[in-house]
C-alpha positions in Angstrom: 86.2 122.8 127.2 82.5 123.1 128.2 80.2 124.4 125.5 77.6 126.9 126.7 74.3 127.5 125.1 72.9 131.0 124.6 69.5 129.7 125.5 68.2 129.8 129.0 68.2 126.5 130.9 65.1 124.5 130.1 64.3 126.6 127.0 63.5 124.9 123.7 63.3 127.0 120.5 59.8 126.9 119.0 59.2 124.9 115.8 57.4 126.5 112.9 55.2 123.5 112.0 52.8 123.7 115.0 50.4 126.7 114.5 46.8 127.6 114.1 44.9 130.2 112.1 41.6 131.6 113.4 39.2 134.0 111.7 37.7 136.4 114.3 33.9 136.1 114.5 33.7 133.1 112.2 33.9 129.9 114.2 32.8 127.9 111.1 35.6 129.4 109.0 37.9 126.4 108.4 41.5 127.2 109.4 43.7 124.2 108.6 46.5 125.3 106.4 49.6 123.6 105.1 51.6 126.8 105.1 51.3 130.4 106.3 53.6 133.2 105.2 53.5 136.9 104.8 53.9 138.2 108.3 56.5 140.8 107.2 56.9 144.4 108.1 59.3 146.7 106.2 60.0 150.4 106.7 61.0 152.5 103.8 63.8 155.1 104.1 63.7 158.7 103.0 67.0 160.2 102.2 67.6 163.9 103.2 70.6 165.7 102.0 71.9 168.4 104.3 72.8 171.7 102.6 76.5 172.6 102.9 77.6 169.2 104.3 78.1 166.7 101.6 79.9 164.1 103.7 76.7 162.1 104.6 73.0 161.7 103.9 70.4 161.5 106.7 68.2 158.4 106.3 64.9 158.6 108.1 62.2 155.8 108.4 59.0 156.2 106.5 55.6 154.5 106.9 55.7 150.7 107.2 54.5 148.4 104.4 53.1 144.9 105.0 53.4 141.8 102.8 50.3 139.9 101.8 49.3 137.0 104.1 49.6 133.8 102.1 47.6 130.7 103.2 48.1 127.3 101.5 46.0 124.2 102.0 44.5 121.2 100.2 41.5 122.3 98.1 38.3 122.2 100.2 35.0 122.7 98.4 31.9 124.4 99.8 33.5 125.6 103.0 32.9 128.9 104.8 36.3 130.1 103.7 35.4 129.2 100.1 32.2 131.1 100.3 34.0 134.2 101.8 36.4 134.2 98.9 33.7 133.5 96.3 31.7 136.5 97.6 34.8 138.7 97.1 35.9 137.3 93.7 32.5 136.7 92.0 30.2 139.3 93.7 32.8 141.9 94.6 31.5 141.8 98.2 34.4 142.2 100.6 34.0 141.5 104.3 37.3 142.1 106.0 38.2 139.8 108.9 40.7 139.9 111.7 42.9 136.8 111.5 45.0 135.5 114.4 48.1 133.4 113.6 49.4 131.6 116.7 52.6 129.6 117.0 51.9 126.7 119.4 54.1 124.9 121.9 54.4 121.2 122.5 51.5 121.4 125.0 49.2 123.2 122.5 49.4 126.5 124.2 50.2 129.7 122.4 53.9 130.7 122.4 53.4 133.8 120.2 50.6 135.2 118.2 50.0 137.8 115.6 46.7 139.6 115.1 46.3 140.5 111.4 43.7 143.3 111.1 41.2 143.9 108.2 42.2 141.0 106.0 40.4 140.3 102.7 41.1 138.0 99.8 42.9 139.5 96.7 44.2 136.4 95.0 43.4 132.6 94.7 45.5 130.0 92.9 45.3 126.3 92.3 48.4 124.2 91.8 48.8 122.9 88.3 46.8 119.8 87.5 49.1 117.1 86.2 48.0 113.6 85.1 51.5 112.2 85.8 51.8 113.2 89.4 50.2 111.9 92.5 50.0 115.1 94.5 47.2 116.8 96.3 45.5 119.8 94.7 46.8 122.8 96.8 45.0 126.1 96.8 46.9 129.3 97.7 44.9 132.2 99.1 46.5 135.7 99.3 45.0 138.2 101.7 45.7 142.0 101.9 45.5 143.5 105.4 46.0 146.9 107.1 48.6 145.8 109.6 49.5 143.2 112.2 50.5 143.3 115.8 52.3 140.7 117.8 50.2 139.8 120.8 52.7 137.7 122.7 
C-alpha cells in the first residue's frame, strides 16, 4: 500500500533552529540568541448563564493575553542590548522597541515572522555559576510587550 504524505509535493516542514531576532530602529542591537520563546496568545473565557435554561452555559471569548518574550544567549558584556537593559533596570528609563522574530528557510529567506510591538525588559537572569561544570554563562532576558502580529 502506497503511503501518502499530508504535505504538498516539494514542501519541507520548517525547522525551529534557524531564526533571527531584530530590534527595530537599532541596527547595533545584538540579536544572536540561543533560544526564543513566549510567542503565545491566549483568550480568556467569560461564562454567561442563561436565566431559565440550566442545561448549558454560554462561553464567550474575552481579551487576549500575551506571554512574555524570553530571549536566551551567552552572556555578552558592554553591548547595545546590555545598555538598553541596564537603562531600564538601573535608571528606570524604559525605551520600548518593536522586535521582529523571523523563522528562516534553508536559503536564509523568511518563512514566517512575528512583529512584537512595544517590548521592554522586565527580567534578567544569569545561569548559576558552578565551579564543577564547563558550561557557558547564559543570560535570560524577559520582555513584556503589548501584542504581536504574524506578518507571514
